[in-house]
C-alpha positions in Angstrom: -45.1 0.3 15.2 -47.5 -2.0 13.6 -44.7 -3.3 11.5 -42.6 -3.9 14.6 -45.4 -5.7 16.3 -46.0 -7.6 13.2 -42.4 -8.6 12.9 -42.2 -9.6 16.6 -45.3 -11.6 16.3 -43.9 -13.2 13.2 -40.9 -14.4 15.2 -40.9 -17.9 16.5 -41.0 -18.5 20.2 -37.3 -19.5 20.1 -36.4 -16.3 18.4 -38.4 -14.2 21.0 -36.7 -16.0 23.9 -33.3 -15.4 22.3 -34.1 -11.7 21.8 -35.1 -11.3 25.4 -31.9 -12.9 26.6 -29.8 -10.7 24.3 -31.7 -7.6 25.5 -31.2 -8.6 29.2 -27.5 -9.1 28.6 -27.1 -5.7 27.0 -29.0 -4.1 29.9 -26.8 -6.0 32.5 -23.6 -5.1 30.7 -24.6 -1.5 30.5 -25.4 -1.4 34.2 -22.2 -3.2 35.1 -20.1 -0.8 32.9 -21.8 2.2 34.5 -21.5 1.0 38.1 -18.5 -1.2 38.3 -16.1 1.0 36.3 -15.9 3.8 38.9 -15.7 1.1 41.7 -12.8 -0.5 39.8 -11.1 2.8 39.5 -11.5 3.4 43.3 -10.0 -0.1 43.9 -7.0 0.6 41.8 -6.5 4.0 43.5 -6.8 2.3 46.9 -4.3 -0.3 45.9 -1.8 2.4 44.9 -2.3 4.1 48.3 -1.7 0.9 50.1 1.5 0.2 48.1 2.7 3.7 48.8 2.0 3.4 52.5 3.7 0.0 52.6 6.8 1.5 51.0 6.9 4.3 53.6 6.4 1.9 56.5 9.1 -0.4 55.2 11.5 2.6 54.8 11.0 3.5 58.5 11.3 -0.2 59.7 7.6 -0.2 60.8 6.6 -2.9 58.5 8.5 -6.0 59.5 7.5 -9.7 59.4 8.1 -12.1 62.3 11.5 -13.2 61.0 12.8 -9.6 60.8 11.5 -8.8 64.2 13.2 -11.9 65.7 16.4 -10.9 64.0 16.2 -7.5 65.5 15.5 -8.9 68.9 18.5 -11.3 68.7 20.7 -8.3 67.6 19.5 -6.3 70.7 20.3 -9.3 73.0 23.8 -9.6 71.4 24.4 -5.9 71.9 23.2 -6.1 75.5 25.6 -9.0 76.2 28.5 -7.0 74.6 27.7 -3.9 76.7 27.4 -6.0 79.9 30.8 -7.6 79.2 32.4 -4.2 78.5 30.9 -2.7 81.7 32.0 -5.6 83.9 35.5 -5.6 82.4 35.9 -1.8 82.8 34.5 -1.9 86.4 36.9 -4.7 87.4 39.9 -2.7 86.1 39.0 0.7 87.8 37.2 -0.4 90.9 39.2 0.3 94.0 37.2 -2.2 96.1 35.8 -5.4 94.5 32.0 -5.5 94.4 31.8 -8.6 96.6 33.6 -6.8 99.4 31.1 -3.9 99.5 28.5 -6.2 100.9 30.9 -7.3 103.6 31.7 -3.7 104.6 27.9 -3.0 104.9 27.9 -5.2 108.1 30.7 -3.4 110.0 30.2 -1.2 113.0 31.9 1.8 114.6 34.0 -0.5 116.9 35.2 -2.4 113.8 36.3 0.9 112.2 38.2 2.1 115.3 40.1 -1.2 115.5 40.9 -1.1 111.7 42.2 2.5 112.0 44.6 1.6 114.8 45.8 -1.5 113.1 46.4 0.2 109.7 48.2 3.1 111.3 50.6 0.8 113.2 51.2 -1.4 110.1 51.9 1.6 107.7 54.2 3.4 110.1 56.3 0.2 110.6 56.5 -0.2 106.8 57.5 3.5 106.3 60.3 3.2 108.8 61.5 0.0 107.1 61.5 1.7 103.7 62.9 5.0 104.9 59.9 7.0 103.7 58.8 9.9 105.9 55.2 9.4 106.9 53.3 12.0 108.9 52.6 11.2 112.5 49.0 12.0 111.9 47.7 9.1 109.8 45.0 11.0 107.9 42.2 9.3 109.8 41.7 9.0 113.5 39.7 6.5 115.5 37.2 9.0 116.7 33.8 8.6 115.1 30.3 10.1 115.7 27.3 7.9 116.1 25.7 9.5 113.1 28.5 8.6 110.7 28.2 5.7 108.3 30.7 3.0 109.4 30.6 1.4 106.0 31.7 4.6 104.3 34.4 5.2 106.9 35.8 1.7 106.3 35.9 2.4 102.5 37.6 5.7 103.1 40.2 3.9 105.2 40.6 1.3 102.5 41.2 4.1 99.9 43.7 5.8 102.2 45.6 2.5 102.8 45.8 1.8 99.1 47.1 5.3 98.3 49.9 5.1 101.0 50.8 1.6 99.7 51.1 3.2 96.2 53.5 5.8 97.6 55.5 3.0 99.2 55.6 1.2 95.8 56.9 4.2 93.9 59.4 4.9 96.7 58.4 8.6 97.2 60.8 10.7 99.2 58.2 12.0 101.7 54.5 12.0 102.2 53.0 15.3 103.4 49.3 14.8 103.4 46.5 12.4 102.6 43.0 13.3 103.8 39.8 11.6 102.8 37.1 14.0 101.5 33.3 13.5 101.5 32.1 10.6 99.4 30.3 11.3 96.1 27.4 9.1 95.1 26.4 8.7 91.5 22.8 7.7 90.7 20.9 6.5 87.6 18.6 9.2 86.3 15.3 7.2 85.9 15.2 5.4 89.3 17.7 7.5 91.3 19.4 4.3 92.4 23.0 4.6 93.7 25.2 2.5 91.4 28.7 4.1 92.1 30.4 5.7 95.0 33.5 7.8 94.7 35.9 8.3 97.7 38.1 11.3 97.0 41.5 11.7 98.7 43.4 15.0 99.0 47.1 14.3 98.9 50.6 15.8 98.7 53.9 14.0 98.4 57.5 14.8 97.3 59.7 12.8 95.0 61.8 13.0 91.8 60.8 12.7 88.2 61.1 8.9 88.3 58.7 8.9 91.3 56.2 11.0 89.3 56.3 8.7 86.3 55.9 5.7 88.5 53.0 7.3 90.2 51.1 7.6 86.9 52.0 4.1 86.0 50.8 2.7 89.4 47.3 4.4 89.3 46.6 2.6 86.1 47.4 -0.8 87.5 44.7 -3.1 88.9 46.5 -3.3 92.3 46.3 0.5 92.9 43.5 1.9 90.7 42.7 5.6 91.2 40.9 8.2 89.2 42.6 11.6 89.1 40.3 14.5 89.8 42.9 17.2 90.2 46.7 17.3 89.9 49.4 19.9 90.3 53.1 19.4 89.9 55.6 22.0 91.0 59.2 22.5 92.0 59.4 24.2 95.4 62.0 26.8 96.0 63.3 25.0 99.2 63.4 21.5 97.5 66.7 19.8 96.8 67.8 19.5 93.2 65.6 17.1 91.2 62.8 16.9 93.8 59.2 17.7 92.7 56.1 18.4 94.8 52.9 16.6 93.7 49.5 17.5 95.1 46.0 16.9 94.0 42.8 14.8 94.5 42.4 11.2 93.5 39.3 9.0 93.9 38.6 5.4 94.6 35.6 4.0 92.7 33.2 1.6 94.4 30.6 0.0 92.2 27.5 -0.7 94.3 25.4 -2.8 91.9 25.7 -5.1 88.9 24.5 -3.6 85.6 21.7 -6.3 85.5 20.2 -4.8 88.7 20.0 -1.3 87.1 17.9 -2.3 84.0 14.6 -0.4 83.8 11.4 -2.3 84.6 9.9 -4.0 81.6 6.4 -2.8 80.6 4.1 -5.8 81.0 0.9 -4.3 79.5 0.2 -3.6 75.9 1.3 -0.4 74.3 -1.0 1.4 71.9 0.2 3.7 69.1 -1.7 5.9 66.7 -1.3 5.3 63.0 1.2 7.5 61.2 -0.4 10.6 59.8 -3.4 10.6 62.1 
């Protein structure tokens, strides 16, 4: 100890300062090694966890930059335009009454319906006599109407009946036995319960040959006489002349009430909060 003190005292002032600096450096390095090494290991472990989480999020399309989000939004808009175009094209082909006419029919009254029934009956009976097609004396709808009945729906039922009889005229059916409108069917969207489509069924029966039947199927697919077949039965009656077939069933006229854009769900204006995955 005395030798150490002697040796330390024998050092010059510069040597003593240098020794203190070296000793302080060793102490600092030892403390840094003892404290920072575990922290550095924790940092590397956290970085690995972050990289793993980023990979999982990217695989599930949860981790997207602004460019990718914009591309996804543009793709959704393009798909929406495509679906809208397909819907409108399909509706225009199968609709029995154009959509712009449904708003006109909404303003009719009971008197308008009575007049329309009488005019349609007279016109169709004149045409049936000219074509030599047997048309029942009872037109299928009469002019009597209750005050509680919807005049708009009655007018659309009449429109459906007229179109169907015109179809039978077009295929030159031998005889026309029955055509009676049934109760309308309303189709609604599940979320908002909005009526977007009305269906006007018609119970019918007519007689013709095989060519008439084939022409019937062809005509209901044409835009001039679009009908959807709900039920159909074709039979050969025992009392029918050779080659004649009896056709009976139910067809429907489709009336689209709203444009697809009017049926889109309301957009959520406020922010939406989500919990992190795994929590």
